C-alpha positions, -999 to 999 in steps of 0.1 A, spaced: -278 -904 648 -314 -893 661 -321 -863 685 -315 -872 720 -346 -886 739 -353 -893 774 -329 -867 788 -329 -861 827 -328 -825 823 -359 -804 822 -368 -791 787 -354 -758 778 -379 -727 771 -361 -720 740 -336 -732 716 -311 -706 728 -316 -718 763 -305 -751 753 -271 -741 742 -267 -718 770 -275 -746 794 -245 -764 780 -224 -732 781 -221 -734 742 -226 -703 717 -258 -703 698 -254 -716 662 -256 -687 636 -290 -697 622 -305 -668 602 -329 -646 621 -357 -656 594 -354 -690 604 -348 -687 642 -385 -674 647 -399 -708 632 -377 -732 653 -399 -755 671 -390 -783 697 -391 -818 681 -377 -833 713 -364 -817 748 -329 -813 731 -336 -808 693 -354 -777 676 -362 -774 638 -384 -755 613 -409 -774 589 -396 -792 558 -371 -817 572 -375 -852 562 -376 -881 591 -339 -892 586 -309 -894 609 -276 -892 588 -263 -858 576 -258 -875 540 -295 -884 541 -303 -846 551 -281 -832 526 -294 -855 498 -329 -844 506 -317 -807 503 -301 -812 470 -336 -828 457 -356 -802 475 -336 -769 480 -370 -752 492 -383 -745 517 -353 -726 536 -352 -745 568 -328 -750 599 -324 -775 628 -302 -773 658 -297 -794 689 -281 -823 705 -283 -859 691 -269 -893 701 -268 -908 736 -234 -923 743 -204 -910 759 -186 -907 728 -214 -906 705 -233 -874 716 -230 -844 693 -243 -809 686 -260 -811 653 -267 -779 632 -283 -778 598 -292 -747 575 -307 -753 541 -312 -725 517 -319 -728 481 -283 -714 472 -263 -733 499 -267 -760 525 -245 -765 557 -249 -798 575 -227 -798 608 -223 -824 634 -198 -821 662 -187 -841 693 -200 -829 727 -188 -848 756 -176 -839 788 -162 -873 795 -126 -879 800 -117 -840 803 -127 -834 767 -154 -806 774 -132 -779 768 -116 -794 737 -154 -802 724 -165 -767 733 -136 -749 715 -143 -771 683 -179 -763 684 -172 -727 690 -149 -726 659 -170 -745 637 -199 -722 646 -176 -691 640 -166 -704 605 -201 -712 596 -212 -678 605 -184 -662 582 -198 -686 555 -234 -676 558 -223 -638 556 -203 -643 525 -234 -663 508 -257 -633 518 -234 -608 505 -230 -628 472 -268 -630 468 -272 -593 479 -247 -583 453 -262 -603 428 -229 -622 423 -240 -658 432 -228 -682 404 -261 -686 383 -273 -722 385 -248 -734 411 -254 -744 445 -228 -749 475 -231 -781 499 -208 -782 528 -211 -814 552 -189 -810 583 -194 -843 601 -168 -848 631 -177 -884 631 -172 -892 593 -153 -862 573 -157 -827 561 -168 -821 523 -178 -794 501 -184 -788 467 -201 -767 440 -228 -782 419 -256 -779 395 -288 -797 391 -280 -832 376 -245 -834 390 -232 -866 407 -230 -857 440 -204 -878 450 -182 -864 421 -190 -828 432 -180 -830 467 -144 -832 478 -131 -844 511 -113 -814 530 -101 -814 566 -101 -776 562 -133 -772 543 -147 -739 558 -114 -722 548 -117 -735 513 -153 -724 513 -145 -690 526 -116 -686 500 -138 -695 475 -166 -672 486 -142 -642 489 -128 -650 453 -161 -646 440 -168 -612 458 -134 -599 447 -136 -610 411 -171 -593 408 -157 -559 425 -128 -561 398 -151 -563 369 -176 -536 383 
């Protein structure tokens, strides 16, 4: 899915306006990245450093091979009634989060889509807070990186990996990926507190 083009809406002034106009919360993009978001389309914003590809898997593969620079993107992609989506990607050297959630008002699905997006953003925010805490407490597992792919058009997958690992082996399908990730990150924090 590529960023939406040819929208009949007038371009928003900022990426935050884009989500407010859709009556959606802002994605939890770290403040250090928000200041660098630039429009690449009337409905899509991103920082520099992203490849020109469409699938979340391709974006994640690029992050696996190039963990730096830190980067983010947020906006709407797709054009069909059932293929339009909110896309948010946050790539940091230690962790990469790649999210795509259906966004449609057709057939009375707007409220359900909105709740799912709000829930995903809330869980993503919690995961980012845990990542920051582990890094700040010097408890991040050395040589390990965390990848979460939350694609409502495909599946949720997540896993830990090291450079050289087969990504297909490292990722596991999990319909409750965020809960697994949050439990794993909380466990890391708790184990560090007990040994301190």
